[in-house]
mmCIF file of the N, C-alpha and C atoms, coordinates in Angstrom:
data_MODEL
# 
_entry.id   MODEL 
# 
loop_
_atom_site.group_PDB 
_atom_site.id 
_atom_site.type_symbol 
_atom_site.label_atom_id 
_atom_site.label_alt_id 
_atom_site.label_comp_id 
_atom_site.label_asym_id 
_atom_site.label_entity_id 
_atom_site.label_seq_id 
_atom_site.pdbx_PDB_ins_code 
_atom_site.Cartn_x 
_atom_site.Cartn_y 
_atom_site.Cartn_z 
_atom_site.occupancy 
_atom_site.B_iso_or_equiv 
_atom_site.pdbx_formal_charge 
_atom_site.auth_seq_id 
_atom_site.auth_comp_id 
_atom_site.auth_asym_id 
_atom_site.auth_atom_id 
_atom_site.pdbx_PDB_model_num 
ATOM 1   N N  . MET A 1 1  ? 53.601  62.565 129.412 1.00 0.00 ? 1  MET A N  1 
ATOM 2   C CA . MET A 1 1  ? 54.331  63.531 128.594 1.00 0.00 ? 1  MET A CA 1 
ATOM 3   C C  . MET A 1 1  ? 55.193  64.445 129.460 1.00 0.00 ? 1  MET A C  1 
ATOM 4   N N  . LYS A 1 2  ? 54.670  64.839 130.613 1.00 0.00 ? 2  LYS A N  1 
ATOM 5   C CA . LYS A 1 2  ? 55.449  65.702 131.502 1.00 0.00 ? 2  LYS A CA 1 
ATOM 6   C C  . LYS A 1 2  ? 56.726  65.021 131.953 1.00 0.00 ? 2  LYS A C  1 
ATOM 7   N N  . SER A 1 3  ? 56.664  63.745 132.209 1.00 0.00 ? 3  SER A N  1 
ATOM 8   C CA . SER A 1 3  ? 57.838  63.001 132.646 1.00 0.00 ? 3  SER A CA 1 
ATOM 9   C C  . SER A 1 3  ? 58.919  63.017 131.570 1.00 0.00 ? 3  SER A C  1 
ATOM 10  N N  . ALA A 1 4  ? 58.513  62.874 130.318 1.00 0.00 ? 4  ALA A N  1 
ATOM 11  C CA . ALA A 1 4  ? 59.466  62.899 129.211 1.00 0.00 ? 4  ALA A CA 1 
ATOM 12  C C  . ALA A 1 4  ? 60.091  64.283 129.087 1.00 0.00 ? 4  ALA A C  1 
ATOM 13  N N  . GLU A 1 5  ? 59.293  65.332 129.262 1.00 0.00 ? 5  GLU A N  1 
ATOM 14  C CA . GLU A 1 5  ? 59.820  66.696 129.194 1.00 0.00 ? 5  GLU A CA 1 
ATOM 15  C C  . GLU A 1 5  ? 60.803  66.952 130.336 1.00 0.00 ? 5  GLU A C  1 
ATOM 16  N N  . LEU A 1 6  ? 60.467  66.463 131.515 1.00 0.00 ? 6  LEU A N  1 
ATOM 17  C CA . LEU A 1 6  ? 61.349  66.617 132.668 1.00 0.00 ? 6  LEU A CA 1 
ATOM 18  C C  . LEU A 1 6  ? 62.674  65.887 132.442 1.00 0.00 ? 6  LEU A C  1 
ATOM 19  N N  . GLU A 1 7  ? 62.603  64.686 131.917 1.00 0.00 ? 7  GLU A N  1 
ATOM 20  C CA . GLU A 1 7  ? 63.818  63.920 131.619 1.00 0.00 ? 7  GLU A CA 1 
ATOM 21  C C  . GLU A 1 7  ? 64.659  64.627 130.563 1.00 0.00 ? 7  GLU A C  1 
ATOM 22  N N  . LEU A 1 8  ? 63.988  65.211 129.569 1.00 0.00 ? 8  LEU A N  1 
ATOM 23  C CA . LEU A 1 8  ? 64.698  65.939 128.517 1.00 0.00 ? 8  LEU A CA 1 
ATOM 24  C C  . LEU A 1 8  ? 65.414  67.156 129.109 1.00 0.00 ? 8  LEU A C  1 
ATOM 25  N N  . LYS A 1 9  ? 64.758  67.878 130.003 1.00 0.00 ? 9  LYS A N  1 
ATOM 26  C CA . LYS A 1 9  ? 65.379  69.036 130.654 1.00 0.00 ? 9  LYS A CA 1 
ATOM 27  C C  . LYS A 1 9  ? 66.586  68.603 131.496 1.00 0.00 ? 9  LYS A C  1 
ATOM 28  N N  . LYS A 1 10 ? 66.446  67.495 132.207 1.00 0.00 ? 10 LYS A N  1 
ATOM 29  C CA . LYS A 1 10 ? 67.566  66.975 132.998 1.00 0.00 ? 10 LYS A CA 1 
ATOM 30  C C  . LYS A 1 10 ? 68.741  66.619 132.097 1.00 0.00 ? 10 LYS A C  1 
ATOM 31  N N  . LEU A 1 11 ? 68.423  65.985 130.976 1.00 0.00 ? 11 LEU A N  1 
ATOM 32  C CA . LEU A 1 11 ? 69.465  65.593 130.026 1.00 0.00 ? 11 LEU A CA 1 
ATOM 33  C C  . LEU A 1 11 ? 70.156  66.825 129.449 1.00 0.00 ? 11 LEU A C  1 
ATOM 34  N N  . GLU A 1 12 ? 69.372  67.838 129.077 1.00 0.00 ? 12 GLU A N  1 
ATOM 35  C CA . GLU A 1 12 ? 69.948  69.075 128.546 1.00 0.00 ? 12 GLU A CA 1 
ATOM 36  C C  . GLU A 1 12 ? 70.852  69.735 129.586 1.00 0.00 ? 12 GLU A C  1 
ATOM 37  N N  . SER A 1 13 ? 70.399  69.745 130.818 1.00 0.00 ? 13 SER A N  1 
ATOM 38  C CA . SER A 1 13 ? 71.188  70.331 131.898 1.00 0.00 ? 13 SER A CA 1 
ATOM 39  C C  . SER A 1 13 ? 72.501  69.576 132.078 1.00 0.00 ? 13 SER A C  1 
ATOM 40  N N  . ARG A 1 14 ? 72.423  68.289 132.039 1.00 0.00 ? 14 ARG A N  1 
ATOM 41  C CA . ARG A 1 14 ? 73.629  67.458 132.197 1.00 0.00 ? 14 ARG A CA 1 
ATOM 42  C C  . ARG A 1 14 ? 74.592  67.672 131.030 1.00 0.00 ? 14 ARG A C  1 
ATOM 43  N N  . ILE A 1 15 ? 74.064  67.770 129.833 1.00 0.00 ? 15 ILE A N  1 
ATOM 44  C CA . ILE A 1 15 ? 74.905  68.013 128.649 1.00 0.00 ? 15 ILE A CA 1 
ATOM 45  C C  . ILE A 1 15 ? 75.596  69.362 128.772 1.00 0.00 ? 15 ILE A C  1 
ATOM 46  N N  . ASP A 1 16 ? 74.842  70.399 129.207 1.00 0.00 ? 16 ASP A N  1 
ATOM 47  C CA . ASP A 1 16 ? 75.440  71.723 129.398 1.00 0.00 ? 16 ASP A CA 1 
ATOM 48  C C  . ASP A 1 16 ? 76.563  71.665 130.431 1.00 0.00 ? 16 ASP A C  1 
ATOM 49  N N  . GLU A 1 17 ? 76.333  70.934 131.496 1.00 0.00 ? 17 GLU A N  1 
ATOM 50  C CA . GLU A 1 17 ? 77.354  70.788 132.533 1.00 0.00 ? 17 GLU A CA 1 
ATOM 51  C C  . GLU A 1 17 ? 78.595  70.092 131.980 1.00 0.00 ? 17 GLU A C  1 
ATOM 52  N N  . LEU A 1 18 ? 78.390  69.046 131.190 1.00 0.00 ? 18 LEU A N  1 
ATOM 53  C CA . LEU A 1 18 ? 79.527  68.333 130.600 1.00 0.00 ? 18 LEU A CA 1 
ATOM 54  C C  . LEU A 1 18 ? 80.294  69.217 129.626 1.00 0.00 ? 18 LEU A C  1 
ATOM 55  N N  . ILE A 1 19 ? 79.593  70.075 128.903 1.00 0.00 ? 19 ILE A N  1 
ATOM 56  C CA . ILE A 1 19 ? 80.254  70.999 127.981 1.00 0.00 ? 19 ILE A CA 1 
ATOM 57  C C  . ILE A 1 19 ? 81.122  71.982 128.766 1.00 0.00 ? 19 ILE A C  1 
ATOM 58  N N  . ARG A 1 20 ? 80.597  72.499 129.872 1.00 0.00 ? 20 ARG A N  1 
ATOM 59  C CA . ARG A 1 20 ? 81.379  73.416 130.716 1.00 0.00 ? 20 ARG A CA 1 
ATOM 60  C C  . ARG A 1 20 ? 82.610  72.711 131.292 1.00 0.00 ? 20 ARG A C  1 
ATOM 61  N N  . ILE A 1 21 ? 82.408  71.503 131.761 1.00 0.00 ? 21 ILE A N  1 
ATOM 62  C CA . ILE A 1 21 ? 83.529  70.735 132.320 1.00 0.00 ? 21 ILE A CA 1 
ATOM 63  C C  . ILE A 1 21 ? 84.586  70.478 131.253 1.00 0.00 ? 21 ILE A C  1 
ATOM 64  N N  . SER A 1 22 ? 84.136  70.122 130.069 1.00 0.00 ? 22 SER A N  1 
ATOM 65  C CA . SER A 1 22 ? 85.070  69.850 128.969 1.00 0.00 ? 22 SER A CA 1 
ATOM 66  C C  . SER A 1 22 ? 85.882  71.100 128.628 1.00 0.00 ? 22 SER A C  1 
ATOM 67  N N  . GLY A 1 23 ? 85.218  72.251 128.584 1.00 0.00 ? 23 GLY A N  1 
ATOM 68  C CA . GLY A 1 23 ? 85.924  73.502 128.306 1.00 0.00 ? 23 GLY A CA 1 
ATOM 69  C C  . GLY A 1 23 ? 86.943  73.827 129.376 1.00 0.00 ? 23 GLY A C  1 
ATOM 70  N N  . ARG A 1 24 ? 86.553  73.656 130.634 1.00 0.00 ? 24 ARG A N  1 
ATOM 71  C CA . ARG A 1 24 ? 87.463  73.932 131.741 1.00 0.00 ? 24 ARG A CA 1 
ATOM 72  C C  . ARG A 1 24 ? 88.670  72.997 131.700 1.00 0.00 ? 24 ARG A C  1 
ATOM 73  N N  . LEU A 1 25 ? 88.421  71.718 131.416 1.00 0.00 ? 25 LEU A N  1 
ATOM 74  C CA . LEU A 1 25 ? 89.520  70.756 131.338 1.00 0.00 ? 25 LEU A CA 1 
ATOM 75  C C  . LEU A 1 25 ? 90.446  71.061 130.166 1.00 0.00 ? 25 LEU A C  1 
ATOM 76  N N  . GLY A 1 26 ? 89.868  71.530 129.062 1.00 0.00 ? 26 GLY A N  1 
ATOM 77  C CA . GLY A 1 26 ? 90.693  71.913 127.919 1.00 0.00 ? 26 GLY A CA 1 
ATOM 78  C C  . GLY A 1 26 ? 91.621  73.064 128.261 1.00 0.00 ? 26 GLY A C  1 
ATOM 79  N N  . GLU A 1 27 ? 91.070  74.073 128.951 1.00 0.00 ? 27 GLU A N  1 
ATOM 80  C CA . GLU A 1 27 ? 91.894  75.212 129.370 1.00 0.00 ? 27 GLU A CA 1 
ATOM 81  C C  . GLU A 1 27 ? 92.979  74.765 130.347 1.00 0.00 ? 27 GLU A C  1 
ATOM 82  N N  . GLU A 1 28 ? 92.602  73.924 131.279 1.00 0.00 ? 28 GLU A N  1 
ATOM 83  C CA . GLU A 1 28 ? 93.572  73.418 132.254 1.00 0.00 ? 28 GLU A CA 1 
ATOM 84  C C  . GLU A 1 28 ? 94.671  72.620 131.556 1.00 0.00 ? 28 GLU A C  1 
ATOM 85  N N  . ASN A 1 29 ? 94.292  71.830 130.574 1.00 0.00 ? 29 ASN A N  1 
ATOM 86  C CA . ASN A 1 29 ? 95.260  71.027 129.827 1.00 0.00 ? 29 ASN A CA 1 
ATOM 87  C C  . ASN A 1 29 ? 96.244  71.930 129.083 1.00 0.00 ? 29 ASN A C  1 
ATOM 88  N N  . ARG A 1 30 ? 95.731  72.985 128.444 1.00 0.00 ? 30 ARG A N  1 
ATOM 89  C CA . ARG A 1 30 ? 96.618  73.914 127.734 1.00 0.00 ? 30 ARG A CA 1 
ATOM 90  C C  . ARG A 1 30 ? 97.591  74.583 128.706 1.00 0.00 ? 30 ARG A C  1 
ATOM 91  N N  . ALA A 1 31 ? 97.084  74.989 129.865 1.00 0.00 ? 31 ALA A N  1 
ATOM 92  C CA . ALA A 1 31 ? 97.950  75.635 130.858 1.00 0.00 ? 31 ALA A CA 1 
ATOM 93  C C  . ALA A 1 31 ? 99.024  74.669 131.355 1.00 0.00 ? 31 ALA A C  1 
ATOM 94  N N  . LEU A 1 32 ? 98.642  73.430 131.601 1.00 0.00 ? 32 LEU A N  1 
ATOM 95  C CA . LEU A 1 32 ? 99.611  72.440 132.075 1.00 0.00 ? 32 LEU A CA 1 
ATOM 96  C C  . LEU A 1 32 ? 100.663 72.139 131.017 1.00 0.00 ? 32 LEU A C  1 
ATOM 97  N N  . ARG A 1 33 ? 100.247 72.080 129.762 1.00 0.00 ? 33 ARG A N  1 
ATOM 98  C CA . ARG A 1 33 ? 101.225 71.832 128.690 1.00 0.00 ? 33 ARG A CA 1 
ATOM 99  C C  . ARG A 1 33 ? 102.208 72.995 128.568 1.00 0.00 ? 33 ARG A C  1 
ATOM 100 N N  . ALA A 1 34 ? 101.704 74.217 128.695 1.00 0.00 ? 34 ALA A N  1 
ATOM 101 C CA . ALA A 1 34 ? 102.588 75.387 128.642 1.00 0.00 ? 34 ALA A CA 1 
ATOM 102 C C  . ALA A 1 34 ? 103.563 75.355 129.816 1.00 0.00 ? 34 ALA A C  1 
ATOM 103 N N  . SER A 1 35 ? 103.065 75.023 130.983 1.00 0.00 ? 35 SER A N  1 
ATOM 104 C CA . SER A 1 35 ? 103.921 74.922 132.167 1.00 0.00 ? 35 SER A CA 1 
ATOM 105 C C  . SER A 1 35 ? 104.969 73.834 131.981 1.00 0.00 ? 35 SER A C  1 
ATOM 106 N N  . GLN A 1 36 ? 104.565 72.724 131.398 1.00 0.00 ? 36 GLN A N  1 
ATOM 107 C CA . GLN A 1 36 ? 105.499 71.622 131.162 1.00 0.00 ? 36 GLN A CA 1 
ATOM 108 C C  . GLN A 1 36 ? 106.611 72.058 130.208 1.00 0.00 ? 36 GLN A C  1 
ATOM 109 N N  . ARG A 1 37 ? 106.243 72.786 129.149 1.00 0.00 ? 37 ARG A N  1 
ATOM 110 C CA . ARG A 1 37 ? 107.262 73.263 128.207 1.00 0.00 ? 37 ARG A CA 1 
ATOM 111 C C  . ARG A 1 37 ? 108.251 74.196 128.918 1.00 0.00 ? 37 ARG A C  1 
ATOM 112 N N  . THR A 1 38 ? 107.725 75.085 129.755 1.00 0.00 ? 38 THR A N  1 
ATOM 113 C CA . THR A 1 38 ? 108.588 76.008 130.493 1.00 0.00 ? 38 THR A CA 1 
ATOM 114 C C  . THR A 1 38 ? 109.533 75.243 131.411 1.00 0.00 ? 38 THR A C  1 
ATOM 115 N N  . LEU A 1 39 ? 108.993 74.284 132.136 1.00 0.00 ? 39 LEU A N  1 
ATOM 116 C CA . LEU A 1 39 ? 109.826 73.497 133.052 1.00 0.00 ? 39 LEU A CA 1 
ATOM 117 C C  . LEU A 1 39 ? 110.879 72.688 132.304 1.00 0.00 ? 39 LEU A C  1 
ATOM 118 N N  . GLN A 1 40 ? 110.527 72.170 131.134 1.00 0.00 ? 40 GLN A N  1 
ATOM 119 C CA . GLN A 1 40 ? 111.502 71.410 130.348 1.00 0.00 ? 40 GLN A CA 1 
ATOM 120 C C  . GLN A 1 40 ? 112.643 72.313 129.890 1.00 0.00 ? 40 GLN A C  1 
ATOM 121 N N  . MET A 1 41 ? 112.296 73.553 129.487 1.00 0.00 ? 41 MET A N  1 
ATOM 122 C CA . MET A 1 41 ? 113.344 74.486 129.067 1.00 0.00 ? 41 MET A CA 1 
ATOM 123 C C  . MET A 1 41 ? 114.225 74.871 130.254 1.00 0.00 ? 41 MET A C  1 
ATOM 124 N N  . GLU A 1 42 ? 113.607 75.112 131.414 1.00 0.00 ? 42 GLU A N  1 
ATOM 125 C CA . GLU A 1 42 ? 114.388 75.425 132.611 1.00 0.00 ? 42 GLU A CA 1 
ATOM 126 C C  . GLU A 1 42 ? 115.311 74.266 132.964 1.00 0.00 ? 42 GLU A C  1 
ATOM 127 N N  . ARG A 1 43 ? 114.799 73.053 132.875 1.00 0.00 ? 43 ARG A N  1 
ATOM 128 C CA . ARG A 1 43 ? 115.597 71.869 133.198 1.00 0.00 ? 43 ARG A CA 1 
ATOM 129 C C  . ARG A 1 43 ? 116.796 71.765 132.266 1.00 0.00 ? 43 ARG A C  1 
ATOM 130 N N  . ALA A 1 44 ? 116.546 71.986 130.970 1.00 0.00 ? 44 ALA A N  1 
ATOM 131 C CA . ALA A 1 44 ? 117.646 71.908 130.007 1.00 0.00 ? 44 ALA A CA 1 
ATOM 132 C C  . ALA A 1 44 ? 118.715 72.950 130.336 1.00 0.00 ? 44 ALA A C  1 
ATOM 133 N N  . GLY A 1 45 ? 118.287 74.155 130.694 1.00 0.00 ? 45 GLY A N  1 
ATOM 134 C CA . GLY A 1 45 ? 119.240 75.199 131.066 1.00 0.00 ? 45 GLY A CA 1 
ATOM 135 C C  . GLY A 1 45 ? 120.029 74.829 132.309 1.00 0.00 ? 45 GLY A C  1 
ATOM 136 N N  . LEU A 1 46 ? 119.346 74.270 133.290 1.00 0.00 ? 46 LEU A N  1 
ATOM 137 C CA . LEU A 1 46 ? 120.028 73.868 134.524 1.00 0.00 ? 46 LEU A CA 1 
ATOM 138 C C  . LEU A 1 46 ? 120.999 72.722 134.281 1.00 0.00 ? 46 LEU A C  1 
ATOM 139 N N  . LEU A 1 47 ? 120.624 71.781 133.426 1.00 0.00 ? 47 LEU A N  1 
ATOM 140 C CA . LEU A 1 47 ? 121.539 70.684 133.100 1.00 0.00 ? 47 LEU A CA 1 
ATOM 141 C C  . LEU A 1 47 ? 122.792 71.214 132.413 1.00 0.00 ? 47 LEU A C  1 
ATOM 142 N N  . GLU A 1 48 ? 122.598 72.197 131.531 1.00 0.00 ? 48 GLU A N  1 
ATOM 143 C CA . GLU A 1 48 ? 123.743 72.787 130.839 1.00 0.00 ? 48 GLU A CA 1 
ATOM 144 C C  . GLU A 1 48 ? 124.655 73.521 131.828 1.00 0.00 ? 48 GLU A C  1 
ATOM 145 N N  . LYS A 1 49 ? 124.054 74.300 132.731 1.00 0.00 ? 49 LYS A N  1 
ATOM 146 C CA . LYS A 1 49 ? 124.855 74.998 133.746 1.00 0.00 ? 49 LYS A CA 1 
ATOM 147 C C  . LYS A 1 49 ? 125.600 74.005 134.631 1.00 0.00 ? 49 LYS A C  1 
ATOM 148 N N  . ASN A 1 50 ? 124.924 72.943 135.000 1.00 0.00 ? 50 ASN A N  1 
ATOM 149 C CA . ASN A 1 50 ? 125.538 71.913 135.836 1.00 0.00 ? 50 ASN A CA 1 
ATOM 150 C C  . ASN A 1 50 ? 126.731 71.292 135.118 1.00 0.00 ? 50 ASN A C  1 
ATOM 151 N N  . ASP A 1 51 ? 126.575 71.024 133.847 1.00 0.00 ? 51 ASP A N  1 
ATOM 152 C CA . ASP A 1 51 ? 127.658 70.425 133.064 1.00 0.00 ? 51 ASP A CA 1 
ATOM 153 C C  . ASP A 1 51 ? 128.856 71.374 132.983 1.00 0.00 ? 51 ASP A C  1 
ATOM 154 N N  . ARG A 1 52 ? 128.572 72.662 132.744 1.00 0.00 ? 52 ARG A N  1 
ATOM 155 C CA . ARG A 1 52 ? 129.668 73.640 132.683 1.00 0.00 ? 52 ARG A CA 1 
ATOM 156 C C  . ARG A 1 52 ? 130.377 73.748 134.026 1.00 0.00 ? 52 ARG A C  1 
ATOM 157 N N  . ALA A 1 53 ? 129.609 73.767 135.104 1.00 0.00 ? 53 ALA A N  1 
ATOM 158 C CA . ALA A 1 53 ? 130.213 73.856 136.441 1.00 0.00 ? 53 ALA A CA 1 
ATOM 159 C C  . ALA A 1 53 ? 131.063 72.627 136.727 1.00 0.00 ? 53 ALA A C  1 
ATOM 160 N N  . ARG A 1 54 ? 130.550 71.444 136.354 1.00 0.00 ? 54 ARG A N  1 
ATOM 161 C CA . ARG A 1 54 ? 131.308 70.216 136.570 1.00 0.00 ? 54 ARG A CA 1 
ATOM 162 C C  . ARG A 1 54 ? 132.623 70.267 135.795 1.00 0.00 ? 54 ARG A C  1 
ATOM 163 N N  . ASN A 1 55 ? 132.574 70.730 134.560 1.00 0.00 ? 55 ASN A N  1 
ATOM 164 C CA . ASN A 1 55 ? 133.790 70.817 133.750 1.00 0.00 ? 55 ASN A CA 1 
ATOM 165 C C  . ASN A 1 55 ? 134.798 71.783 134.367 1.00 0.00 ? 55 ASN A C  1 
ATOM 166 N N  . ARG A 1 56 ? 134.304 72.918 134.894 1.00 0.00 ? 56 ARG A N  1 
ATOM 167 C CA . ARG A 1 56 ? 135.215 73.884 135.525 1.00 0.00 ? 56 ARG A CA 1 
ATOM 168 C C  . ARG A 1 56 ? 135.845 73.297 136.782 1.00 0.00 ? 56 ARG A C  1 
ATOM 169 N N  . VAL A 1 57 ? 135.044 72.614 137.583 1.00 0.00 ? 57 VAL A N  1 
ATOM 170 C CA . VAL A 1 57 ? 135.575 72.005 138.811 1.00 0.00 ? 57 VAL A CA 1 
ATOM 171 C C  . VAL A 1 57 ? 136.608 70.940 138.462 1.00 0.00 ? 57 VAL A C  1 
ATOM 172 N N  . GLU A 1 58 ? 136.307 70.118 137.462 1.00 0.00 ? 58 GLU A N  1 
ATOM 173 C CA . GLU A 1 58 ? 137.266 69.087 137.049 1.00 0.00 ? 58 GLU A CA 1 
ATOM 174 C C  . GLU A 1 58 ? 138.560 69.724 136.555 1.00 0.00 ? 58 GLU A C  1 
ATOM 175 N N  . ALA A 1 59 ? 138.440 70.824 135.810 1.00 0.00 ? 59 ALA A N  1 
ATOM 176 C CA . ALA A 1 59 ? 139.637 71.514 135.319 1.00 0.00 ? 59 ALA A CA 1 
ATOM 177 C C  . ALA A 1 59 ? 140.444 72.084 136.480 1.00 0.00 ? 59 ALA A C  1 
ATOM 178 N N  . MET A 1 60 ? 139.755 72.640 137.473 1.00 0.00 ? 60 MET A N  1 
ATOM 179 C CA . MET A 1 60 ? 140.464 73.173 138.648 1.00 0.00 ? 60 MET A CA 1 
ATOM 180 C C  . MET A 1 60 ? 141.171 72.064 139.410 1.00 0.00 ? 60 MET A C  1 
ATOM 181 N N  . ILE A 1 61 ? 140.519 70.936 139.564 1.00 0.00 ? 61 ILE A N  1 
ATOM 182 C CA . ILE A 1 61 ? 141.131 69.803 140.269 1.00 0.00 ? 61 ILE A CA 1 
ATOM 183 C C  . ILE A 1 61 ? 142.373 69.332 139.525 1.00 0.00 ? 61 ILE A C  1 
ATOM 184 N N  . MET A 1 62 ? 142.264 69.217 138.203 1.00 0.00 ? 62 MET A N  1 
ATOM 185 C CA . MET A 1 62 ? 143.428 68.795 137.413 1.00 0.00 ? 62 MET A CA 1 
ATOM 186 C C  . MET A 1 62 ? 144.559 69.811 137.555 1.00 0.00 ? 62 MET A C  1 
ATOM 187 N N  . HIS A 1 63 ? 144.197 71.093 137.527 1.00 0.00 ? 63 HIS A N  1 
ATOM 188 C CA . HIS A 1 63 ? 145.210 72.143 137.664 1.00 0.00 ? 63 HIS A CA 1 
ATOM 189 C C  . HIS A 1 63 ? 145.883 72.064 139.037 1.00 0.00 ? 63 HIS A C  1 
ATOM 190 N N  . LEU A 1 64 ? 145.084 71.884 140.083 1.00 0.00 ? 64 LEU A N  1 
ATOM 191 C CA . LEU A 1 64 ? 145.651 71.763 141.434 1.00 0.00 ? 64 LEU A CA 1 
ATOM 192 C C  . LEU A 1 64 ? 146.532 70.528 141.553 1.00 0.00 ? 64 LEU A C  1 
ATOM 193 N N  . ASN A 1 65 ? 146.099 69.422 140.956 1.00 0.00 ? 65 ASN A N  1 
ATOM 194 C CA . ASN A 1 65 ? 146.912 68.198 140.983 1.00 0.00 ? 65 ASN A CA 1 
ATOM 195 C C  . ASN A 1 65 ? 148.236 68.410 140.262 1.00 0.00 ? 65 ASN A C  1 
ATOM 196 N N  . SER A 1 66 ? 148.193 69.092 139.131 1.00 0.00 ? 66 SER A N  1 
ATOM 197 C CA . SER A 1 66 ? 149.439 69.321 138.384 1.00 0.00 ? 66 SER A CA 1 
ATOM 198 C C  . SER A 1 66 ? 150.357 70.269 139.148 1.00 0.00 ? 66 SER A C  1 
ATOM 199 N N  . MET A 1 67 ? 149.785 71.252 139.847 1.00 0.00 ? 67 MET A N  1 
ATOM 200 C CA . MET A 1 67 ? 150.603 72.154 140.667 1.00 0.00 ? 67 MET A CA 1 
ATOM 201 C C  . MET A 1 67 ? 151.229 71.392 141.830 1.00 0.00 ? 67 MET A C  1 
ATOM 202 N N  . GLU A 1 68 ? 150.479 70.480 142.403 1.00 0.00 ? 68 GLU A N  1 
ATOM 203 C CA . GLU A 1 68 ? 150.974 69.696 143.536 1.00 0.00 ? 68 GLU A CA 1 
ATOM 204 C C  . GLU A 1 68 ? 152.142 68.807 143.113 1.00 0.00 ? 68 GLU A C  1 
ATOM 205 N N  . HIS A 1 69 ? 152.023 68.218 141.924 1.00 0.00 ? 69 HIS A N  1 
ATOM 206 C CA . HIS A 1 69 ? 153.071 67.307 141.448 1.00 0.00 ? 69 HIS A CA 1 
ATOM 207 C C  . HIS A 1 69 ? 154.291 68.053 140.924 1.00 0.00 ? 69 HIS A C  1 
ATOM 208 N N  . SER A 1 70 ? 154.144 69.305 140.551 1.00 0.00 ? 70 SER A N  1 
ATOM 209 C CA . SER A 1 70 ? 155.282 70.050 140.009 1.00 0.00 ? 70 SER A CA 1 
ATOM 210 C C  . SER A 1 70 ? 156.130 70.683 141.109 1.00 0.00 ? 70 SER A C  1 
ATOM 211 N N  . THR A 1 71 ? 155.627 70.678 142.334 1.00 0.00 ? 71 THR A N  1 
ATOM 212 C CA . THR A 1 71 ? 156.422 71.285 143.415 1.00 0.00 ? 71 THR A CA 1 
ATOM 213 C C  . THR A 1 71 ? 157.298 70.305 144.130 1.00 0.00 ? 71 THR A C  1 
# 
């Protein structure tokens, strides 16, 4: 009977440990998802800025080319 009680205590301890691990992983998962959303928004903003900068540079190049050909 003592052996069964000891095994039951070990099992309870292991279950408690798994519950703690599961909670910690859940919190970590939520934090990572929030970080991912932030990074995705930052990326979208940077892509937009990059596109605007590219358009301005292309416009400047066209303007310089037209000035070169008009002289």
